[in-house]
N, C-alpha and C positions, 0 to 999 in steps of 0.2 A: 629065336624068338620073333614072330612077325609083328611088325609095327602097325599100329592103327593108322588109318589114312588121316590125313590133316583136315581139320574142319574149322569152320568160322563160328564164333561164339553166337549162339542164338539160332542158328541153322541146322537142321537135321541132316542135310545133304552134305557129302564130302566136299571139300574144297575143290577137288579135281573136277567133279560133276559141275558145280557152279562156275568155275572159271571156263570150263570147256563150253557151257551154254552161252556165256558171254562172248567168248571168241567167235563161235559159230555166228551170232547174231550180228556181230560188227564187220566180220571179215567178208561174209558172203551175203548176197542179197535175199536174205531169207526173212519171213515173217516170224512173229513168236510162235505162231502155230506150226510154222515149218519146223522150227527148232524143237517144239514139243514132240512133233511126230518123229524126228530123228533119234531124240533121246529114248522115245517109247520103242523104237525098233531095238534098242540096245537094252531093253528091259527096265527102263528108268521111267517110272511113272510120276510125272510132275505136270502142273497145269501151266498154261502160257502166262496166267497172271502171275504166277511165282516166277517165271523166268523174266517177266516185265520188271518185277521189284528187284531181282538179282541185277539185271543190266543197269537199272536207275542208281542202285547203290554202289556197285562194284565197278561199273564202267569207268566212271571217272577217277576212281582210286587206281584202278590198274593203269588208265592212261597218265595220270600224274607220275607213277614210277617208272614208266616207259619213258616220259619225258626227260626225267633226271638221268636215265641211262643212256640217251641217245648221244652220238657223237657231236662234236662241235659243228655247226653248220658251216656251209660254204660262205664264201665272202661277197657273193652277189646274191640278192634277194629280189625276188619277183613278187610284186603285190597287185592284187586284182580284186574287184568286188562284183558279185552277180546278185540279182534280185531274187527274193523268195516272196511269194505271196502267202500270207498267213491270216487265216480268217478274212480273206477279201482285201487286207491290208498289206501295201507293199512294203517290204523290209529288204535290207541288203546283208549279204554276207561277204565280210571281209577277209580275205585269205592271204597269207605270205607264205612262199615256198623259196628254198635256195635254189642255186643252179642244177643240183642234182634231182630236184623234184621232191625234197623231203619237206613235209608240211610243217612250218614252224608254229603257227598259231592261226586261229580264226576268232571272228567276233560278229555277232549278228546285232545289227543296228537298225533303227526305223529312218536314218539320214545318211547321206554320203557327203556332207559338207565338210568344211574345214575342222569344225569341232570333233565330228564323228572320226575324221582322219586323226586327230591327235589323241582320241581315246584308244584307238587301234594301235598306234604307235607306242603310247604308254604301256599298253598292256604286253605288246609284243617284246619291248625291251626290258620288261621288269625282270630284275634279278639276273640279267645277262652281263657278263663280264667282257664281252666282246661285241663289236658293232661291225656291220658290213662295211665293205669298201665301195660298193655300188648298188644302187636301187635302180629297179627297172619297173616302170609302171606304164598305165595307159595315160591317156591325155586329160583325164580328170585333174582339175587344178588344185584340188583339195589335197592332193598327195604333196605337192610343192609347200604348201602352207606348214603341213606338219614335219616335212623333211628339214625345212629351214630352222624349225624350233628344236627338234630332237636329234637330227643327224645332219648338221650343217657341214661337217667334213666329208660326208660321203657324195660320190659322183652320181647325179641324178639323170637317168635317161627316161624319157618320156615319149613313147612310140608305140602304137597300137600292134606294129608288126613284131615287136622283140619280146611280148609277153605271153608267148604261147605256153610256156611252162605253169604258169599261174592258172591260165584259162583251162588247160587240160586237166588241172587237178581239180576242178569243179565237177567233173564227170562221175565219180562215185558218189557225191553228194545228190546229183541229178537222179542217179538210179535209186538211191534210197528214198528220195522225196517222193518218186512214183510209187515205189513199194509200199511206203506208209500212207499213201494217199494224202500227201502234204502233211507238214508239220501243224500241230494244233495251237501253239503259242510260241512266242519268241524265246520264252525261258526254255522250253522243251527243246526247241532247235538248238539253242546254245549248248545245253547240257549233252544232247545226243551227238551233236557234230563235233563237240570238243573231243570226246571220248572216241566217237568213230574215226576222226582224222589221224589220232596217234596209234590206235589199235590196227586200223586198216593199214596204214603206212608201215608200221612195224612188221606186219605179217606178209607184206607183199614187196619183196625185194624187187628191184627194177630189172626184170629179166632180160630186155632188149639191150641193155648195156653191159652185160656180163657174159662170160663163156658158161657153158653148162656146168663146169666143176666149180667155178666161183659162185653161180647160182645156189647150187646145192649146199655149199659151205655157208653162204649168207642165210639160206632158208633155215638150216640146222642151228645156226647161231641164234636166230630170232626165236626158234622154238625153245631153245635152251633157256634164253633170258626170260621167256614168258613162264616157263615152269618155276625159274627161280623167285621171279616176282610173286607168283601165285603162292608158293611156299611162305615166303617172307610176309605176306600179307595174312596168311592163315595163322602163323606163329605170333604176330604182334597181338 
């Protein structure tokens, strides 16, 4: 007996199609119309507005599930902030990665003072049972304010030349910012980038750090986890 495909309540398309559309949009530098065209070539007729609603609803949910499945981060965290211009107003994207380049969390704020750094540290450490041994930041003094309050035991290295891992992790964000012709609001940027950082990072094992065999194994594991979480979402 053939089993019916899993579906999400209230949606007429199978869960496999919806999750694949969300995966395409976040993993590759594609517009919503590009994803619509790719699905149309496979015989799936869906509008780009429907894909937008899928990404908005399910992107954050998928990202939350992947966040719970990720392994324990390394003990050295690199923190950095980069500017985003949203509707002509300067905002800052705060980002933390471990020494392996795995994104731990992001936060869009309109300041980069001590209070903004504290908000980012509070969000970053929420629910974690472990803390880093060392923090690496640029020379922004706001990091020191937050580090002394939230992570006083951690060693803090402040040097512009030691923070390439965090700075390099901003590149996918810049590509998507150009593709989307800038973000329309701080809320939209936060929603999209929170999901994007997890889905993109999960689906892109760090190829240059692995042999071909290990890379294929890591890639297949990422695919398997993605399918498992998609099915779990559909069944809930």
